[in-house]
DRENKE-88855 format. One record per residue (C-alpha): chain; x, y, z. Coordinates in steps of 0.02 Angstrom, whole numbers, plus 32768, in hexadecimal, padded with zeros to 4 digits. Example, Ala and Ser with C-alpha at 12.3 -4.5 7.8 and 13.67 -1.06 7.14 Angstrom:
REM residues 2
<rec unit="A" X="8267" Y="7F1F" Z="8186"/>
<rec unit="A" X="82AC" Y="7FCB" Z="8165"/>
END
This chain:
REM residues 286
<rec unit="A" X="5973" Y="0E30" Z="0C98"/>
<rec unit="A" X="59FF" Y="0E3A" Z="0C16"/>
<rec unit="A" X="5A66" Y="0DC9" Z="0BA8"/>
<rec unit="A" X="5AD3" Y="0D89" Z="0C35"/>
<rec unit="A" X="5A3B" Y="0D42" Z="0C8A"/>
<rec unit="A" X="5A04" Y="0CED" Z="0BE9"/>
<rec unit="A" X="5AB0" Y="0CA1" Z="0BD1"/>
<rec unit="A" X="5AAD" Y="0C5D" Z="0C82"/>
<rec unit="A" X="5A00" Y="0C16" Z="0C65"/>
<rec unit="A" X="5A35" Y="0BBE" Z="0BC3"/>
<rec unit="A" X="5ACF" Y="0B75" Z="0C16"/>
<rec unit="A" X="5A65" Y="0B35" Z="0CA6"/>
<rec unit="A" X="59EA" Y="0AE5" Z="0C2C"/>
<rec unit="A" X="5A78" Y="0A8F" Z="0BD0"/>
<rec unit="A" X="5AC3" Y="0A4F" Z="0C71"/>
<rec unit="A" X="5A1B" Y="0A0E" Z="0CA9"/>
<rec unit="A" X="59FF" Y="09BD" Z="0C01"/>
<rec unit="A" X="5AA9" Y="096B" Z="0C0C"/>
<rec unit="A" X="5A85" Y="0928" Z="0CB8"/>
<rec unit="A" X="59E1" Y="08E0" Z="0C7B"/>
<rec unit="A" X="5A3B" Y="088D" Z="0BEA"/>
<rec unit="A" X="5ABD" Y="0841" Z="0C5E"/>
<rec unit="A" X="5A37" Y="0800" Z="0CD2"/>
<rec unit="A" X="59E1" Y="07A5" Z="0C44"/>
<rec unit="A" X="5A7F" Y="0769" Z="0BF1"/>
<rec unit="A" X="5AEE" Y="0748" Z="0C8A"/>
<rec unit="A" X="5AFE" Y="06A7" Z="0CEA"/>
<rec unit="A" X="5AEA" Y="062F" Z="0C55"/>
<rec unit="A" X="5B62" Y="061C" Z="0BC1"/>
<rec unit="A" X="5B1C" Y="0662" Z="0B20"/>
<rec unit="A" X="5B33" Y="05BF" Z="0AC1"/>
<rec unit="A" X="5ABD" Y="056B" Z="0B3E"/>
<rec unit="A" X="5A2D" Y="05E1" Z="0B19"/>
<rec unit="A" X="59AF" Y="05BA" Z="0A96"/>
<rec unit="A" X="5980" Y="062D" Z="0A08"/>
<rec unit="A" X="58D0" Y="0645" Z="0A4A"/>
<rec unit="A" X="590C" Y="0670" Z="0AF8"/>
<rec unit="A" X="598A" Y="06EC" Z="0AAF"/>
<rec unit="A" X="5907" Y="0744" Z="0A47"/>
<rec unit="A" X="5895" Y="0750" Z="0ADE"/>
<rec unit="A" X="591D" Y="079F" Z="0B48"/>
<rec unit="A" X="594A" Y="081D" Z="0AC1"/>
<rec unit="A" X="5892" Y="0848" Z="0AB1"/>
<rec unit="A" X="5886" Y="0868" Z="0B6A"/>
<rec unit="A" X="591F" Y="08D7" Z="0B69"/>
<rec unit="A" X="58D9" Y="0939" Z="0AD8"/>
<rec unit="A" X="5836" Y="094C" Z="0B35"/>
<rec unit="A" X="588F" Y="098E" Z="0BD0"/>
<rec unit="A" X="58F5" Y="0A09" Z="0B68"/>
<rec unit="A" X="5859" Y="0A41" Z="0B0E"/>
<rec unit="A" X="5802" Y="0A64" Z="0BB4"/>
<rec unit="A" X="589A" Y="0AC4" Z="0BF0"/>
<rec unit="A" X="5897" Y="0B2C" Z="0B52"/>
<rec unit="A" X="57DD" Y="0B4A" Z="0B66"/>
<rec unit="A" X="57F7" Y="0B82" Z="0C19"/>
<rec unit="A" X="5882" Y="0BFA" Z="0BE3"/>
<rec unit="A" X="5812" Y="0C41" Z="0B5A"/>
<rec unit="A" X="5785" Y="0C5B" Z="0BD6"/>
<rec unit="A" X="57F8" Y="0CB4" Z="0C52"/>
<rec unit="A" X="5840" Y="0D23" Z="0BCA"/>
<rec unit="A" X="5792" Y="0D48" Z="0B86"/>
<rec unit="A" X="575B" Y="0D7A" Z="0C36"/>
<rec unit="A" X="57F0" Y="0DEF" Z="0C46"/>
<rec unit="A" X="57CC" Y="0E35" Z="0B98"/>
<rec unit="A" X="5714" Y="0E56" Z="0BC2"/>
<rec unit="A" X="573C" Y="0EA2" Z="0C6D"/>
<rec unit="A" X="57BD" Y="0F16" Z="0C1E"/>
<rec unit="A" X="5741" Y="0F49" Z="0B99"/>
<rec unit="A" X="56BF" Y="0F71" Z="0C1D"/>
<rec unit="A" X="573E" Y="0FD5" Z="0C83"/>
<rec unit="A" X="5774" Y="1033" Z="0BE7"/>
<rec unit="A" X="56C0" Y="105D" Z="0BBB"/>
<rec unit="A" X="569D" Y="109A" Z="0C6C"/>
<rec unit="A" X="5739" Y="1106" Z="0C6D"/>
<rec unit="A" X="570E" Y="114A" Z="0BC2"/>
<rec unit="A" X="5662" Y="117D" Z="0C02"/>
<rec unit="A" X="56B1" Y="11CF" Z="0C9A"/>
<rec unit="A" X="572B" Y="122D" Z="0C2B"/>
<rec unit="A" X="569E" Y="1267" Z="0BB9"/>
<rec unit="A" X="5645" Y="12AF" Z="0C51"/>
<rec unit="A" X="56DC" Y="12F6" Z="0CAD"/>
<rec unit="A" X="5732" Y="134A" Z="0C18"/>
<rec unit="A" X="56AC" Y="13CE" Z="0BF5"/>
<rec unit="A" X="5695" Y="13E6" Z="0CB0"/>
<rec unit="A" X="5750" Y="1408" Z="0CBF"/>
<rec unit="A" X="574A" Y="1487" Z="0C31"/>
<rec unit="A" X="56B6" Y="14DE" Z="0C82"/>
<rec unit="A" X="570F" Y="14E1" Z="0D2A"/>
<rec unit="A" X="57AB" Y="152B" Z="0CD9"/>
<rec unit="A" X="5743" Y="15B0" Z="0C86"/>
<rec unit="A" X="56F1" Y="15D7" Z="0D2C"/>
<rec unit="A" X="5799" Y="15E5" Z="0D81"/>
<rec unit="A" X="57DA" Y="165B" Z="0CFC"/>
<rec unit="A" X="573F" Y="16C8" Z="0D0F"/>
<rec unit="A" X="5753" Y="16C8" Z="0DCC"/>
<rec unit="A" X="5809" Y="16FD" Z="0DBC"/>
<rec unit="A" X="57DE" Y="178A" Z="0D45"/>
<rec unit="A" X="5755" Y="17CB" Z="0DB8"/>
<rec unit="A" X="57C9" Y="17C3" Z="0E4E"/>
<rec unit="A" X="5853" Y="181F" Z="0DF1"/>
<rec unit="A" X="57DA" Y="18A6" Z="0DB7"/>
<rec unit="A" X="579B" Y="18BD" Z="0E68"/>
<rec unit="A" X="584D" Y="18C9" Z="0EAA"/>
<rec unit="A" X="5872" Y="1952" Z="0E2D"/>
<rec unit="A" X="57D4" Y="19AD" Z="0E60"/>
<rec unit="A" X="5802" Y="199F" Z="0F18"/>
<rec unit="A" X="58B4" Y="19DE" Z="0EFA"/>
<rec unit="A" X="5871" Y="1A76" Z="0E9E"/>
<rec unit="A" X="57F3" Y="1A98" Z="0F29"/>
<rec unit="A" X="587F" Y="1A8A" Z="0FAA"/>
<rec unit="A" X="58EB" Y="1B04" Z="0F48"/>
<rec unit="A" X="585E" Y="1B83" Z="0F3F"/>
<rec unit="A" X="5839" Y="1B68" Z="0FF7"/>
<rec unit="A" X="58EC" Y="1B8D" Z="102B"/>
<rec unit="A" X="58EF" Y="1C27" Z="0FBA"/>
<rec unit="A" X="5852" Y="1C67" Z="1011"/>
<rec unit="A" X="58A2" Y="1C4C" Z="10BD"/>
<rec unit="A" X="593F" Y="1CA9" Z="1086"/>
<rec unit="A" X="58D5" Y="1D3B" Z="1049"/>
<rec unit="A" X="5873" Y="1D41" Z="10EB"/>
<rec unit="A" X="5913" Y="1D44" Z="1153"/>
<rec unit="A" X="5966" Y="1DC4" Z="10E2"/>
<rec unit="A" X="58D0" Y="1E38" Z="10F7"/>
<rec unit="A" X="58E5" Y="1E40" Z="11B4"/>
<rec unit="A" X="5927" Y="1EE1" Z="1202"/>
<rec unit="A" X="59B6" Y="1EE2" Z="1282"/>
<rec unit="A" X="593C" Y="1F08" Z="130E"/>
<rec unit="A" X="58C4" Y="1E79" Z="12E2"/>
<rec unit="A" X="58C9" Y="1DD8" Z="1348"/>
<rec unit="A" X="5924" Y="1D80" Z="12BC"/>
<rec unit="A" X="599A" Y="1E12" Z="129F"/>
<rec unit="A" X="59C8" Y="1E1E" Z="1356"/>
<rec unit="A" X="59E3" Y="1D62" Z="1360"/>
<rec unit="A" X="5A56" Y="1D69" Z="12C8"/>
<rec unit="A" X="5ABD" Y="1DF6" Z="1315"/>
<rec unit="A" X="5ACC" Y="1D9D" Z="13BC"/>
<rec unit="A" X="5B04" Y="1CFC" Z="1366"/>
<rec unit="A" X="5B85" Y="1D56" Z="12FB"/>
<rec unit="A" X="5BD1" Y="1DAC" Z="1394"/>
<rec unit="A" X="5BD8" Y="1D06" Z="13F1"/>
<rec unit="A" X="5C2E" Y="1CB2" Z="135D"/>
<rec unit="A" X="5CB1" Y="1D3D" Z="1357"/>
<rec unit="A" X="5CCF" Y="1D28" Z="1411"/>
<rec unit="A" X="5CE2" Y="1C6C" Z="13FA"/>
<rec unit="A" X="5D60" Y="1C88" Z="1370"/>
<rec unit="A" X="5DC4" Y="1CF9" Z="13E2"/>
<rec unit="A" X="5DC7" Y="1C71" Z="1466"/>
<rec unit="A" X="5E08" Y="1BF4" Z="13E5"/>
<rec unit="A" X="5E95" Y="1C68" Z="13B4"/>
<rec unit="A" X="5EBC" Y="1C8F" Z="146B"/>
<rec unit="A" X="5EC8" Y="1BDB" Z="14A3"/>
<rec unit="A" X="5F28" Y="1B9E" Z="140A"/>
<rec unit="A" X="5F90" Y="1C3E" Z="13F2"/>
<rec unit="A" X="5F58" Y="1C4F" Z="133C"/>
<rec unit="A" X="5F6D" Y="1CEF" Z="12D6"/>
<rec unit="A" X="5ECF" Y="1D5A" Z="12C5"/>
<rec unit="A" X="5E5E" Y="1D4C" Z="122D"/>
<rec unit="A" X="5E61" Y="1DD3" Z="11A8"/>
<rec unit="A" X="5DD8" Y="1E56" Z="11B6"/>
<rec unit="A" X="5D7B" Y="1E13" Z="111D"/>
<rec unit="A" X="5D6F" Y="1D62" Z="1167"/>
<rec unit="A" X="5CC0" Y="1D19" Z="116E"/>
<rec unit="A" X="5C71" Y="1C9C" Z="11E6"/>
<rec unit="A" X="5C8B" Y="1C18" Z="115F"/>
<rec unit="A" X="5D46" Y="1C3C" Z="1164"/>
<rec unit="A" X="5D48" Y="1C2F" Z="1220"/>
<rec unit="A" X="5CE4" Y="1B8C" Z="121E"/>
<rec unit="A" X="5D5C" Y="1B44" Z="119D"/>
<rec unit="A" X="5DEF" Y="1B6C" Z="120E"/>
<rec unit="A" X="5D9D" Y="1B11" Z="129F"/>
<rec unit="A" X="5D7D" Y="1A78" Z="1233"/>
<rec unit="A" X="5E36" Y="1A70" Z="1207"/>
<rec unit="A" X="5E70" Y="1A6B" Z="12BC"/>
<rec unit="A" X="5ED2" Y="19D2" Z="12F2"/>
<rec unit="A" X="5E99" Y="1959" Z="1377"/>
<rec unit="A" X="5F19" Y="199F" Z="13EF"/>
<rec unit="A" X="5EDA" Y="1A50" Z="13D2"/>
<rec unit="A" X="5E24" Y="1A1C" Z="13EB"/>
<rec unit="A" X="5E53" Y="19C8" Z="148F"/>
<rec unit="A" X="5EA8" Y="1A67" Z="14CB"/>
<rec unit="A" X="5E0A" Y="1ACB" Z="14A5"/>
<rec unit="A" X="5D9D" Y="1A51" Z="1505"/>
<rec unit="A" X="5E0B" Y="1A67" Z="159D"/>
<rec unit="A" X="5DF1" Y="1B25" Z="159C"/>
<rec unit="A" X="5D5C" Y="1B61" Z="1602"/>
<rec unit="A" X="5D46" Y="1C09" Z="15AB"/>
<rec unit="A" X="5D45" Y="1BB5" Z="1500"/>
<rec unit="A" X="5CC3" Y="1B37" Z="1538"/>
<rec unit="A" X="5C53" Y="1BC1" Z="157B"/>
<rec unit="A" X="5C62" Y="1C22" Z="14D8"/>
<rec unit="A" X="5C3A" Y="1B86" Z="1472"/>
<rec unit="A" X="5BA0" Y="1B60" Z="14DB"/>
<rec unit="A" X="5B64" Y="1C14" Z="14C4"/>
<rec unit="A" X="5B74" Y="1C05" Z="1407"/>
<rec unit="A" X="5B0C" Y="1B65" Z="1407"/>
<rec unit="A" X="5A85" Y="1BB5" Z="1473"/>
<rec unit="A" X="5A7A" Y="1C51" Z="1405"/>
<rec unit="A" X="5A77" Y="1BE6" Z="1367"/>
<rec unit="A" X="59E1" Y="1B87" Z="13AD"/>
<rec unit="A" X="5990" Y="1C2D" Z="13DB"/>
<rec unit="A" X="59A5" Y="1C6F" Z="1329"/>
<rec unit="A" X="595A" Y="1BCE" Z="12E5"/>
<rec unit="A" X="58C2" Y="1BE4" Z="1355"/>
<rec unit="A" X="58AB" Y="1C9B" Z="1320"/>
<rec unit="A" X="58B3" Y="1C67" Z="1269"/>
<rec unit="A" X="5832" Y="1BDF" Z="1287"/>
<rec unit="A" X="57BA" Y="1C5C" Z="12D4"/>
<rec unit="A" X="57D7" Y="1CD2" Z="1243"/>
<rec unit="A" X="57B7" Y="1C4C" Z="11C0"/>
<rec unit="A" X="571B" Y="1C07" Z="1212"/>
<rec unit="A" X="56CF" Y="1CB5" Z="1219"/>
<rec unit="A" X="56E0" Y="1CC9" Z="115C"/>
<rec unit="A" X="564E" Y="1C8C" Z="10F0"/>
<rec unit="A" X="56BB" Y="1C6A" Z="1057"/>
<rec unit="A" X="5733" Y="1C03" Z="10C0"/>
<rec unit="A" X="56A4" Y="1B9E" Z="1109"/>
<rec unit="A" X="5662" Y="1B76" Z="105B"/>
<rec unit="A" X="570F" Y="1B47" Z="101E"/>
<rec unit="A" X="572A" Y="1AD9" Z="10B6"/>
<rec unit="A" X="5686" Y="1A7D" Z="109C"/>
<rec unit="A" X="56B2" Y="1A63" Z="0FE5"/>
<rec unit="A" X="5758" Y="1A13" Z="1016"/>
<rec unit="A" X="5703" Y="19A3" Z="1096"/>
<rec unit="A" X="5683" Y="1969" Z="1015"/>
<rec unit="A" X="570A" Y="1945" Z="0F94"/>
<rec unit="A" X="5770" Y="18E7" Z="1015"/>
<rec unit="A" X="56DB" Y="1878" Z="103E"/>
<rec unit="A" X="56B7" Y="185D" Z="0F85"/>
<rec unit="A" X="576B" Y="182B" Z="0F68"/>
<rec unit="A" X="5763" Y="17AF" Z="0FF7"/>
<rec unit="A" X="56C8" Y="175E" Z="0FAB"/>
<rec unit="A" X="5719" Y="1756" Z="0F00"/>
<rec unit="A" X="57B3" Y="1706" Z="0F4D"/>
<rec unit="A" X="5746" Y="167E" Z="0F99"/>
<rec unit="A" X="56F1" Y="1664" Z="0EF1"/>
<rec unit="A" X="579A" Y="1651" Z="0E9D"/>
<rec unit="A" X="57D2" Y="15D0" Z="0F1E"/>
<rec unit="A" X="5730" Y="156D" Z="0F07"/>
<rec unit="A" X="5747" Y="1571" Z="0E4A"/>
<rec unit="A" X="57F9" Y="1530" Z="0E5F"/>
<rec unit="A" X="57B8" Y="149F" Z="0EC7"/>
<rec unit="A" X="573C" Y="1473" Z="0E3D"/>
<rec unit="A" X="57C7" Y="1473" Z="0DBC"/>
<rec unit="A" X="5832" Y="1400" Z="0E27"/>
<rec unit="A" X="579E" Y="138B" Z="0E41"/>
<rec unit="A" X="5775" Y="1373" Z="0D88"/>
<rec unit="A" X="582C" Y="1370" Z="0D57"/>
<rec unit="A" X="5844" Y="12DC" Z="0DCB"/>
<rec unit="A" X="57AD" Y="1283" Z="0D7F"/>
<rec unit="A" X="57EF" Y="129E" Z="0CCF"/>
<rec unit="A" X="589C" Y="125C" Z="0CFA"/>
<rec unit="A" X="5855" Y="11C4" Z="0D53"/>
<rec unit="A" X="57E5" Y="119C" Z="0CBE"/>
<rec unit="A" X="5876" Y="11AF" Z="0C45"/>
<rec unit="A" X="58E3" Y="113F" Z="0CB0"/>
<rec unit="A" X="585C" Y="10B8" Z="0CBC"/>
<rec unit="A" X="5841" Y="10C0" Z="0C00"/>
<rec unit="A" X="58FC" Y="10AA" Z="0BDF"/>
<rec unit="A" X="5909" Y="1015" Z="0C55"/>
<rec unit="A" X="586C" Y="0FC4" Z="0C0D"/>
<rec unit="A" X="58AC" Y="0FDD" Z="0B5C"/>
<rec unit="A" X="594C" Y="0F7F" Z="0B87"/>
<rec unit="A" X="58EB" Y="0EED" Z="0BD1"/>
<rec unit="A" X="5877" Y="0EE8" Z="0B3A"/>
<rec unit="A" X="590B" Y="0EE2" Z="0AC2"/>
<rec unit="A" X="5967" Y="0E5D" Z="0B26"/>
<rec unit="A" X="58CD" Y="0DEF" Z="0B3D"/>
<rec unit="A" X="58A0" Y="0DFE" Z="0A85"/>
<rec unit="A" X="594F" Y="0DCC" Z="0A50"/>
<rec unit="A" X="5950" Y="0D36" Z="0AC5"/>
<rec unit="A" X="58A4" Y="0CFE" Z="0A8C"/>
<rec unit="A" X="58DC" Y="0D07" Z="09D7"/>
<rec unit="A" X="5976" Y="0C9F" Z="0A03"/>
<rec unit="A" X="5901" Y="0C1A" Z="0A49"/>
<rec unit="A" X="5899" Y="0C21" Z="09AB"/>
<rec unit="A" X="5806" Y="0C7A" Z="09FD"/>
<rec unit="A" X="57AF" Y="0D1B" Z="09CB"/>
<rec unit="A" X="5790" Y="0D9F" Z="0A51"/>
<rec unit="A" X="56D8" Y="0DBC" Z="0A70"/>
<rec unit="A" X="569A" Y="0E6A" Z="0A98"/>
<rec unit="A" X="5641" Y="0E7D" Z="0B3F"/>
<rec unit="A" X="5584" Y="0E86" Z="0B35"/>
<rec unit="A" X="5541" Y="0F35" Z="0B52"/>
<rec unit="A" X="54FB" Y="0F55" Z="0BFF"/>
<rec unit="A" X="543D" Y="0F4F" Z="0C0C"/>
<rec unit="A" X="53EA" Y="0FF5" Z="0C2B"/>
END
């Protein structure tokens, strides 16, 4: 309740006091009233106004006490929530650091794992299952490239062109050119053969990797790190929820304290205006 409310209350009291005065003084000319009767009426009016003032003081004192109690409660809540918030923030920071460290560890393990796979593939001879699958796929990709150039009447690649160069050319084809290729049966057959041989090479590599003890150990390490990272991610999310929880409690307590402080100040000022002294609320019994 602010100053506007107090002003309205004072105006209402004055109006009511004026009405009471008119009731006692109206209806009979003043010169016809006796001195004793006049003093009696004034006394009654003063009594009514005094009671109105007392009622206003009581209401303001109740507001003052309630605001003090609310402020004290919010202050206690803030005292509890503030250290909890700091602890939650610290926990969140720790969780983030652990997650980041585990991510770095996993990335390094993945890099080493891919290096190991590359070494295993590079060590294969042309007559090995992987070597044969690589040769078959390369020949199929060359045949597919020839079909692309045949259908679209493109100039041949230079001799030093790689599969990456040929793939880049296919990515740069227009929609109209891609539609023309799809309509050609020989091109579609060549494309399907490439996909089948690529899947076959992938399967041969899988069999090679799984037969290697070092690869198996590296694979298990990556799986373990991946699971650890997942757990740390969940921990970080839980820590973030805790921070949000206590942050909300702190903000609510601060807001309640600010509102209560305004009511305390306004009530105290209004009580002083009425000549009364604000009384502190009695401490709650334990």
